[in-house]
Every structure is written in structure tokens, then in C-alpha cells.
C-alpha positions in Angstrom: 141.2 113.4 98.6 141.7 117.0 100.0 142.9 115.4 103.2 145.3 113.2 101.2 146.8 116.3 99.6 147.1 117.9 103.0 149.0 114.9 104.4 151.3 114.9 101.4 152.2 118.6 102.2 153.1 118.1 105.8 156.6 116.5 105.5 157.6 119.5 103.4 156.7 121.9 106.3 159.4 120.3 108.6 162.4 122.4 107.5 160.4 125.7 107.6 162.4 126.9 104.5 161.1 128.4 101.2 162.1 125.6 98.8 160.2 123.0 100.8 157.3 125.4 101.5 156.7 125.9 97.8 156.4 122.1 97.3 153.9 121.9 100.2 152.0 124.9 98.8 151.4 122.9 95.6 149.7 120.1 97.4 147.7 122.5 99.6 146.4 124.4 96.6 145.2 121.1 95.2 143.5 120.4 98.5 141.7 123.7 98.4 140.6 123.2 94.8 138.7 120.2 96.0 137.5 121.7 99.3 137.8 125.6 99.2 136.7 125.9 102.9 139.2 123.4 104.3 140.6 125.3 107.3 143.6 122.9 107.8 144.8 123.5 104.2 144.2 127.2 104.5 146.2 127.4 107.7 149.2 125.5 106.3 149.1 127.4 103.0 149.1 130.6 105.0 152.3 129.3 106.8 153.9 128.5 103.4 153.4 132.1 102.3 154.8 133.3 105.7 157.9 131.2 105.3 158.5 132.5 101.7 157.9 136.1 102.8 160.3 136.0 105.7 163.0 134.0 104.1 162.8 134.7 100.4 162.7 138.4 99.7 159.8 139.9 101.7 157.4 139.8 98.7 154.3 141.7 99.7 152.2 139.2 97.6 153.2 136.4 100.0 152.4 138.6 103.0 148.9 139.4 101.6 148.1 135.8 100.7 149.4 134.5 104.0 147.3 136.8 106.0 144.2 136.1 103.9 144.4 132.4 104.3 145.2 132.6 108.0 142.3 135.0 108.7 139.9 132.8 106.8 141.0 129.7 108.8 140.5 131.6 112.1 137.1 133.0 111.0 135.8 129.7 109.7 134.8 128.4 113.2 137.0 125.4 112.8 137.4 123.1 115.9 140.9 122.0 114.7 143.4 123.2 117.2 146.3 122.8 114.8 144.7 125.0 112.2 144.0 127.7 114.8 147.6 127.5 116.2 149.3 127.7 112.8 147.0 130.6 111.7 147.8 132.4 115.0 151.5 132.1 114.2 151.0 133.7 110.7 148.9 136.6 111.8 151.4 137.3 114.6 154.3 137.4 112.2 152.8 138.9 109.1 150.2 141.2 110.6 151.6 141.8 114.1 148.0 141.0 115.3 149.0 140.1 118.8 145.5 140.0 120.3 144.1 137.9 117.5 147.0 135.5 117.7 146.7 135.1 121.5 142.9 134.6 121.2 143.3 131.9 118.5 145.8 130.1 120.8 143.4 130.3 123.7 140.7 128.9 121.5 142.9 126.1 120.3 143.8 125.0 123.8 140.2 125.3 125.0 139.3 122.8 122.2 142.2 120.5 122.9 144.2 121.3 126.1 146.8 118.6 125.1 147.5 119.9 121.6 151.3 119.9 121.3 151.2 122.2 118.3 149.0 124.8 120.1 151.3 124.7 123.1 154.5 124.9 121.0 153.1 127.8 118.9 151.6 129.4 122.0 155.0 129.4 123.6 156.4 131.0 120.4 153.8 133.7 120.2 154.1 134.6 123.8 157.9 134.8 123.5 157.5 137.3 120.6 154.9 139.2 122.7 157.3 139.4 125.8 155.5 137.0 128.2 158.3 134.8 129.6 156.3 133.3 132.4 153.6 132.0 129.9 156.4 130.8 127.6 157.9 128.6 130.3 154.5 127.1 131.1 153.5 126.3 127.5 157.0 125.2 126.4 157.6 122.8 129.3 154.1 121.3 129.0 154.5 120.8 125.3 157.8 119.1 125.7 156.4 116.8 128.3 153.5 115.9 126.1 155.4 115.5 122.9 159.2 115.5 123.3 160.0 114.2 119.8 157.4 116.4 118.1 158.1 117.8 114.6 157.7 121.3 116.1 159.6 120.7 119.4 162.2 123.2 118.2 159.6 125.9 118.8 159.6 125.3 122.6 163.4 125.6 122.8 163.3 128.6 120.5 160.7 130.3 122.7 162.6 129.6 125.9 165.7 131.1 124.2 163.9 134.3 123.3 162.5 134.6 126.8 166.0 134.3 128.1 167.3 136.9 125.7 164.5 139.3 126.9 165.6 138.8 130.5 169.4 139.1 129.8 170.3 135.4 130.3 172.3 135.2 127.2 174.4 132.1 127.9 171.2 130.2 128.8 169.6 131.5 125.7 172.4 130.2 123.6 171.9 126.7 125.1 168.2 126.8 124.4 168.8 127.8 120.8 171.4 125.0 120.5 168.6 122.6 121.5 166.3 124.1 118.9 168.9 123.6 116.2 169.3 119.9 117.3 165.6 119.5 116.8 165.5 121.2 113.4 169.0 121.6 111.9 167.7 122.9 108.5 165.9 126.0 109.9 168.1 129.1 109.3 166.4 131.4 111.8 167.4 129.2 114.8 171.1 129.7 113.9 170.7 133.5 113.7 169.0 133.6 117.1 171.8 131.5 118.6 174.5 133.7 117.0 172.8 136.8 118.5 172.7 135.3 122.0 176.3 134.2 121.8 177.3 137.7 120.7 175.4 139.3 123.5 177.1 136.9 125.9 180.5 138.1 124.6 181.3 134.8 122.8 182.0 136.4 119.5 184.2 133.7 117.9 181.4 131.1 118.5 178.8 133.6 117.2 180.8 134.2 114.0 181.0 130.4 113.3 177.3 130.0 113.8 176.5 133.0 111.5 178.6 131.5 108.7 176.5 128.3 109.0 173.3 130.3 109.0 174.3 132.2 105.9 174.9 128.9 104.1 171.3 128.0 104.7 169.9 131.5 104.0 172.4 133.6 101.9 170.0 136.5 101.5 169.3 137.1 105.2 168.8 140.7 106.2 168.4 142.4 109.6 164.9 143.5 108.3 163.8 140.1 109.5 164.1 141.0 113.1 161.9 144.1 112.6 159.3 142.4 110.4 158.7 139.2 112.3 156.8 140.8 115.1 159.3 140.6 118.0 158.7 143.1 120.8 161.3 145.9 120.8 162.8 144.6 124.0 164.1 141.6 122.0 164.2 143.0 118.5 166.4 146.0 119.5 169.0 143.6 121.0 
């Protein structure tokens, strides 16, 4: 029954937006009421809190809860690569725990070298940590293994951030465009594309993308770039 609630939550994780995350959180809390040590539900609930923190007001209660669930999932000894990868994402964003996140991704891939989620999120975390070579390896492998994956946008997003770090802004804009095609409801992808277009000097295009992003997330603040765990080489840009 706990697994059933977990499965019912998953479709609501697709948009990576607060309204859907709250629906998912309801199912995941029911799963944990039945099985308090269920690492998969802990990891996804941690992600729900991360989504709400980053895109709905930076409420410290969401940050605390998200880190608590993610750390519990990592410490549980789970052999589920997805749970480890999702928890790694959360501790990277909310706690800036780069070493813990990297270690969890390594553990996930040692358990399942063909885990698309671990590769997608591993690419994401390494992009945030400023490791473009690892980003390319993980992202390209993930897309070969699972090109139509729910989380395929993460590979394109990671490749875009790596390109921003290295000053390849037009290329970055193309990668972010691919990420938007893979998940058109995720506001952050539009903001990243707008930034890359602006850095490339394509201000009219950037302005158009920003307007679309603000339709999805009217309360966006620049604080996001500082709080999400990006290395200064990217965040400062």
C-alpha cells in the first residue's frame, strides 16, 4: 500500500512546480504513515519540500524538512539508486552539501550503473559543482540510455550550465531550449535560457523568455541563483 501511494505521487513530480509538489507530498506522507522507513518516499518527499522552498517563498520550514528526509534516505542504507539520486539533489540544493551529494550519486551508480535518474541527477549536481567534463559524460550516457525519460530535461539543463561556465552562451541557450522542450512547465529552465541569451547579447529574445518564465513563477527572485547551490563561476554570471 505504501508503494501504491508512492506511485500515485510520481506523476505530480513531473512539472517540478510547487502546486503539483504539494499534491505529491500528500500521497508520500500517506506512504510514510504506513512505512516510516520507506526511503523512496522519504527521498521524493524531500524533493517536494525542495521544490516548494525554491519556488514558493524560501520558507525555512520546507528547507529543514527537505534536508531531514533526504539525509534519512541517504543514511538508511537503501540500495535504491533513484532514492539516493533524488536525495543527493536535495542536499546539494538545500544544504550545499557537495561532497555528500557526490558520494550519494557514486553510490547510486555503483548499485545500478544504468540508472537513468542517477545519471541525469549526477549530471545536474556536477554542473552545479563546476565539473563540465563529468557533466558531459553523465548527460550523454543518460540520454543514450533513456532519451524520453521524465527527467531528460536534467541532462540538457546540465549541459547548458556547463556551457555557461565555459562562456559558450549561444550553445547554452540551445541546450536550455532542449530542456524546455522536455519539460515546458518548469519555470527555472526558462530563467536559465534567458540568462544565457542575455549573456550572448540576444536581449530581445531573453526578454521574451523572461516574460514566459514569470507567467509560470510570478514571485521569482534573484535569491534563487544564490540559494540553489550554484558555484560562484556560474551564479555570479
